[in-house]
Every structure is written in structure tokens, then in C-alpha cells.
SEMI-532609 format. One record per residue (C-alpha): residue in one letter; chain; x, y, z. Coordinates in nm, 4 decimals. Layout:
BEGIN
+-------+------+----------+----------+----------+
| tormi | tipa |     east |    north |       up |
+-------+------+----------+----------+----------+
|     a |    A |        X |        Y |        Z |
...
+-------+------+----------+----------+----------+
This chain:
BEGIN
+-------+------+----------+----------+----------+
| tormi | tipa |     east |    north |       up |
+-------+------+----------+----------+----------+
|     x |    A | -26.2515 |  -2.0560 |  11.4304 |
|     x |    A | -26.0222 |  -2.0606 |  11.1255 |
|     x |    A | -25.8502 |  -1.7430 |  11.0232 |
|     x |    A | -25.9663 |  -1.6092 |  10.6898 |
|     x |    A | -25.6908 |  -1.5379 |  10.4349 |
|     x |    A | -25.6664 |  -1.1712 |  10.3538 |
|     x |    A | -25.7519 |  -1.0995 |   9.9902 |
|     x |    A | -25.4527 |  -0.9651 |   9.7957 |
|     x |    A | -25.4913 |  -0.6256 |   9.6407 |
|     x |    A | -25.4176 |  -0.5587 |   9.2768 |
|     x |    A | -25.4091 |  -0.7781 |   8.9729 |
|     x |    A | -25.3841 |  -1.1546 |   9.0305 |
|     x |    A | -25.0440 |  -1.3053 |   8.9423 |
|     x |    A | -24.9993 |  -1.4468 |   8.5935 |
|     x |    A | -24.9504 |  -1.8206 |   8.5466 |
|     x |    A | -24.5802 |  -1.9158 |   8.4871 |
|     x |    A | -24.6268 |  -1.9680 |   8.1115 |
|     x |    A | -24.7674 |  -1.6147 |   8.0708 |
|     x |    A | -24.5033 |  -1.4281 |   8.2736 |
|     x |    A | -24.2661 |  -1.1902 |   8.1028 |
|     x |    A | -23.8907 |  -1.2141 |   8.1402 |
|     x |    A | -23.6961 |  -1.0347 |   8.4055 |
|     x |    A | -23.5938 |  -0.6735 |   8.3680 |
|     x |    A | -23.2323 |  -0.6024 |   8.2740 |
|     x |    A | -23.0855 |  -0.2522 |   8.2900 |
|     x |    A | -22.9443 |  -0.1132 |   7.9660 |
|     x |    A | -22.8123 |   0.2393 |   7.8983 |
|     x |    A | -22.7465 |   0.2865 |   7.5264 |
|     x |    A | -22.5900 |   0.5922 |   7.3727 |
|     x |    A | -22.8391 |   0.8249 |   7.2009 |
|     x |    A | -22.7170 |   0.6977 |   6.8625 |
|     x |    A | -22.7723 |   0.3316 |   6.9533 |
|     x |    A | -23.1107 |   0.4133 |   7.1065 |
|     x |    A | -23.2139 |   0.5874 |   6.7828 |
|     x |    A | -23.1028 |   0.2890 |   6.5734 |
|     x |    A | -23.2926 |   0.0524 |   6.8039 |
|     x |    A | -23.6079 |   0.2635 |   6.7801 |
|     x |    A | -23.5858 |   0.2737 |   6.4007 |
|     x |    A | -23.5208 |  -0.1009 |   6.3760 |
|     x |    A | -23.8047 |  -0.1776 |   6.6191 |
|     x |    A | -24.0467 |   0.0352 |   6.4175 |
|     x |    A | -23.9335 |  -0.1242 |   6.0899 |
|     x |    A | -23.9800 |  -0.4736 |   6.2386 |
|     x |    A | -24.3109 |  -0.3816 |   6.4052 |
|     x |    A | -24.2010 |  -0.4688 |   6.7575 |
|     x |    A | -24.1147 |  -0.2901 |   7.0810 |
|     x |    A | -23.7627 |  -0.1645 |   7.1504 |
|     x |    A | -23.7384 |  -0.4211 |   7.4292 |
|     x |    A | -23.8334 |  -0.7036 |   7.1907 |
|     x |    A | -23.5872 |  -0.5686 |   6.9296 |
|     x |    A | -23.3047 |  -0.5804 |   7.1844 |
|     x |    A | -23.4024 |  -0.9323 |   7.2898 |
|     x |    A | -23.4225 |  -1.0537 |   6.9274 |
|     x |    A | -23.0816 |  -0.9073 |   6.8444 |
|     x |    A | -22.9215 |  -1.0599 |   7.1541 |
|     x |    A | -23.0730 |  -1.4005 |   7.0778 |
|     x |    A | -22.9310 |  -1.3777 |   6.7258 |
|     x |    A | -22.5785 |  -1.3138 |   6.8596 |
|     x |    A | -22.5988 |  -1.6237 |   7.0775 |
|     x |    A | -22.6857 |  -1.8187 |   6.7635 |
|     x |    A | -22.3731 |  -1.6790 |   6.5983 |
|     x |    A | -22.1670 |  -1.8890 |   6.8377 |
|     x |    A | -22.2821 |  -2.2049 |   6.6580 |
|     x |    A | -22.3373 |  -2.0658 |   6.3100 |
|     x |    A | -22.0867 |  -2.1762 |   6.0461 |
|     x |    A | -21.9798 |  -2.4756 |   6.2555 |
|     x |    A | -21.8620 |  -2.2919 |   6.5651 |
|     x |    A | -21.7384 |  -1.9577 |   6.6891 |
|     x |    A | -21.3869 |  -1.9870 |   6.5410 |
|     x |    A | -21.5255 |  -2.0437 |   6.1899 |
|     x |    A | -21.7766 |  -1.7636 |   6.2393 |
|     x |    A | -21.4924 |  -1.5255 |   6.3289 |
|     x |    A | -21.3024 |  -1.6400 |   6.0207 |
|     x |    A | -21.6072 |  -1.5525 |   5.8080 |
|     x |    A | -21.6038 |  -1.2057 |   5.9664 |
|     x |    A | -21.2387 |  -1.1695 |   5.8677 |
|     x |    A | -21.3248 |  -1.2721 |   5.5101 |
|     x |    A | -21.6016 |  -1.0108 |   5.5043 |
|     x |    A | -21.3650 |  -0.7426 |   5.6320 |
|     x |    A | -21.1028 |  -0.8279 |   5.3685 |
|     x |    A | -21.3697 |  -0.8209 |   5.0946 |
|     x |    A | -21.4962 |  -0.4816 |   5.2099 |
|     x |    A | -21.1456 |  -0.3314 |   5.2273 |
|     x |    A | -21.0660 |  -0.4472 |   4.8725 |
|     x |    A | -21.3985 |  -0.3216 |   4.7361 |
|     x |    A | -21.3334 |   0.0140 |   4.9033 |
|     x |    A | -20.9937 |   0.0350 |   4.7319 |
|     x |    A | -21.1110 |  -0.0771 |   4.3874 |
|     x |    A | -21.4443 |   0.1030 |   4.4002 |
|     x |    A | -21.6079 |  -0.2079 |   4.2495 |
|     x |    A | -21.8008 |  -0.5078 |   4.3811 |
|     x |    A | -21.6362 |  -0.8486 |   4.3740 |
|     x |    A | -21.9596 |  -1.0083 |   4.2521 |
|     x |    A | -21.9562 |  -0.8022 |   3.9316 |
|     x |    A | -21.5932 |  -0.7091 |   3.8609 |
|     x |    A | -21.3489 |  -0.9869 |   3.7612 |
|     x |    A | -21.0411 |  -0.7976 |   3.8844 |
|     x |    A | -21.1941 |  -0.7269 |   4.2244 |
|     x |    A | -21.3093 |  -1.0887 |   4.2431 |
|     x |    A | -20.9505 |  -1.2054 |   4.1839 |
|     x |    A | -20.8196 |  -0.9669 |   4.4502 |
|     x |    A | -21.0757 |  -1.0861 |   4.7055 |
|     x |    A | -21.0141 |  -1.4563 |   4.6404 |
|     x |    A | -20.6391 |  -1.4048 |   4.6723 |
|     x |    A | -20.6925 |  -1.2228 |   5.0016 |
|     x |    A | -20.9044 |  -1.5123 |   5.1271 |
|     x |    A | -20.6408 |  -1.7652 |   5.0247 |
|     x |    A | -20.3713 |  -1.5609 |   5.2005 |
|     x |    A | -20.5877 |  -1.5459 |   5.5154 |
|     x |    A | -20.6439 |  -1.9201 |   5.5072 |
|     x |    A | -20.2704 |  -1.9783 |   5.4678 |
|     x |    A | -20.2127 |  -1.8013 |   5.8002 |
|     x |    A | -20.4347 |  -2.0635 |   5.9644 |
|     x |    A | -20.2779 |  -2.3643 |   5.7871 |
|     x |    A | -20.2030 |  -2.6387 |   6.0413 |
|     x |    A | -19.8343 |  -2.7032 |   6.0945 |
|     x |    A | -19.7150 |  -2.9797 |   5.8667 |
|     x |    A | -20.0117 |  -2.9517 |   5.6280 |
|     x |    A | -19.8932 |  -2.9750 |   5.2696 |
|     x |    A | -19.9727 |  -2.6855 |   5.0393 |
|     x |    A | -20.1548 |  -2.7731 |   4.7191 |
|     x |    A | -20.1745 |  -2.5615 |   4.4066 |
|     x |    A | -20.5197 |  -2.4779 |   4.2737 |
|     x |    A | -20.4001 |  -2.2598 |   3.9871 |
|     x |    A | -20.5329 |  -1.9327 |   4.1298 |
|     x |    A | -20.4149 |  -1.5984 |   3.9994 |
|     x |    A | -20.1880 |  -1.3951 |   4.2228 |
|     x |    A | -20.3055 |  -1.0352 |   4.2147 |
|     x |    A | -20.0826 |  -0.8146 |   4.4261 |
|     x |    A | -20.3504 |  -0.6232 |   4.6157 |
|     x |    A | -20.5472 |  -0.9292 |   4.7264 |
|     x |    A | -20.2387 |  -1.1208 |   4.8342 |
|     x |    A | -20.0852 |  -0.8275 |   5.0246 |
|     x |    A | -20.4108 |  -0.7257 |   5.1891 |
|     x |    A | -20.4947 |  -1.0863 |   5.2747 |
|     x |    A | -20.1560 |  -1.1345 |   5.4379 |
|     x |    A | -20.1926 |  -0.8069 |   5.6285 |
|     x |    A | -20.5438 |  -0.8880 |   5.7540 |
|     x |    A | -20.4440 |  -1.2446 |   5.8374 |
|     x |    A | -20.1396 |  -1.1260 |   6.0296 |
|     x |    A | -20.3534 |  -0.8852 |   6.2276 |
|     x |    A | -20.6006 |  -1.1600 |   6.3195 |
|     x |    A | -20.3574 |  -1.4519 |   6.3418 |
|     x |    A | -20.3858 |  -1.4660 |   6.7199 |
|     x |    A | -20.7574 |  -1.4011 |   6.7615 |
|     x |    A | -20.9376 |  -1.5244 |   7.0658 |
|     x |    A | -21.2270 |  -1.7166 |   6.9032 |
|     x |    A | -21.4696 |  -1.6608 |   7.1901 |
|     x |    A | -21.4414 |  -1.2807 |   7.1668 |
|     x |    A | -21.5866 |  -1.0514 |   6.8989 |
|     x |    A | -21.3284 |  -0.9143 |   6.6557 |
|     x |    A | -21.3512 |  -0.5616 |   6.8018 |
|     x |    A | -21.2919 |  -0.6897 |   7.1561 |
|     x |    A | -20.9681 |  -0.8794 |   7.0998 |
|     x |    A | -20.6955 |  -0.8109 |   7.3540 |
|     x |    A | -20.3393 |  -0.7265 |   7.2676 |
|     x |    A | -20.2004 |  -0.9917 |   7.5021 |
|     x |    A | -20.2068 |  -1.2923 |   7.2666 |
|     x |    A | -20.0364 |  -1.0959 |   6.9893 |
|     x |    A | -19.7619 |  -0.9684 |   7.2204 |
|     x |    A | -19.7147 |  -1.3140 |   7.3637 |
|     x |    A | -19.6665 |  -1.4562 |   7.0139 |
|     x |    A | -19.4194 |  -1.1797 |   6.9233 |
|     x |    A | -19.2122 |  -1.2475 |   7.2345 |
|     x |    A | -19.1688 |  -1.6121 |   7.1290 |
|     x |    A | -19.0047 |  -1.5141 |   6.8001 |
+-------+------+----------+----------+----------+
């Protein structure tokens, strides 16, 4: 006589296409948890789905703007713009002087990344002091970035290594 299979207790398993993802542990600070809860409510989704959506978006950042190195450069441009706007108290989109400062900062940043041997061309840009100085300062700070790491997670090693070569 054939043995009868014992009936499983509980809910039947879901088909593979209906299964949820695996659980991952995450311990946010109370401040981050609050921000996640507010964002989840505003976007009409669960906190878990909000976390997943935000993580997915960061993985997309790696290819946005033509690659991670260019994406990091755009972050540097944004930081320079914000620092200048904080100093002038005006927005670069509406104030001609702030616009000139920001564009000079961006040019100075780009100059720090100029390939060796590339010839400099003149485009007739103004040379406001603040934009040029701030751009050079920001560019110097980020000259040895590690493109695969977020700006806030850069190590000091590459910078020290570059200074030792001088």
C-alpha cells in the first residue's frame, strides 16, 4: 500500500512570480526612520517599498550622466553652485552676478580634470573672483576622488598619495 503524503499545515506556498523579496535587516537612526516614514506616506507606499525604491534609484545613479565618474562630477558642480548661492544669498538662475560666479567655478573645476596635454581654448568667459577661487578650492578638494564611492565616503589615501608624489 502506498504511503499517503501528509498534508502541509498553513497557507500554501506562493508561485515564484508572486513571492516577495528576501528580508534584509536595516537599523536606521530615529531621524532617518522619521524621514522614511514621511516620504513613504507622501508617496503612498510602505516604508519597506520606500527603502527599496530609493536603493534602486541609487543603483541607477551609477549609469546616469554617462557613468559614475560623470555623475560624481555633477555632484561637485551642484555643491559648488550651492556654496556660491549661500555666499551671495541669490540664485544663479535669476541673478547675473551669481550666474557668472557659478559658471567660473564650474570652469575652474573642469580645468582640474583637464587631460594632460589637452590644449586650453578661450571661450571669452568672465573671471569673477569668487567663482574662480571657490571652483579651484572645490576642484582641489575633489581632484583625487574615487569615482565608485559617494562623495561623502571618499578616503584620504588617494589625496595623501598624490601629495607625496609632489
